[in-house]
N, C-alpha and C positions, 0 to 999 in steps of 0.2 A: 519208417519211414513216418513224417509227421502228417497229419490232415492240414489241408489248407484254410486259411480262415480269408471268408472276404467280408468286405465292409457292408453296412446295410445300405450305403451309396452305391456300391456295386451291383448288387442286387436289385436295386430297385431298377439305377439304369438298363441291367439286362433284361430286365422283364417289361421295360419300356419298347425295348428293342422288337420284343417280340409282338406284344400287344398293341404298342402305337404305331410303329413305323412297318407293318408289317412280315418283318424279316421271320423267317423259319427258325423254329427251334433248334434243327440240325446244323442250320445256318449260324445261329447266334452263339452256338455250342461251341461249334469250331473257331469262329471268331475270336471267342472270349477264353480259350483252352477252359472247357467247364464242360462236363460229361452232360450231356441231354438230360438223362435221368433229375439231376440236378437242378438244372435251369429249369425243367418242369414242374419239379418240388416247389420253388420259387415263386412259381406262376401260380401255383394252385393255391401255397399260403397267402398270397397276395389276396386272391380272389376272396379268400374264405374270412379274411380282417382286412380291409381295405384302410381302417381305421390308424390300424397300428401295426404294419408289415413289419417282421424282421427284429422282433426286439432287442433291446442290447441287455445281454445276459453279465451278472458280476461273476465274478469268481472270488 
C-alpha cells in the first residue's frame, strides 16, 4: 500500500478549516479523510514557518 500524497493547497485549506473557521481537528480529519495526527502535524508545520509552509520537494 502506498502513502497518500497531498498537495500544498490541500494542506493549507485543511489547516485553514481548523484555524480560521473553528472546525475541530477531529471533525476536519473526518471530513477530509485524513488522520487527525497528520492534520495536527500540518497545523504545527504552518505555525513553525508561516512564510514557507509545506515546501515542494523535488525527487
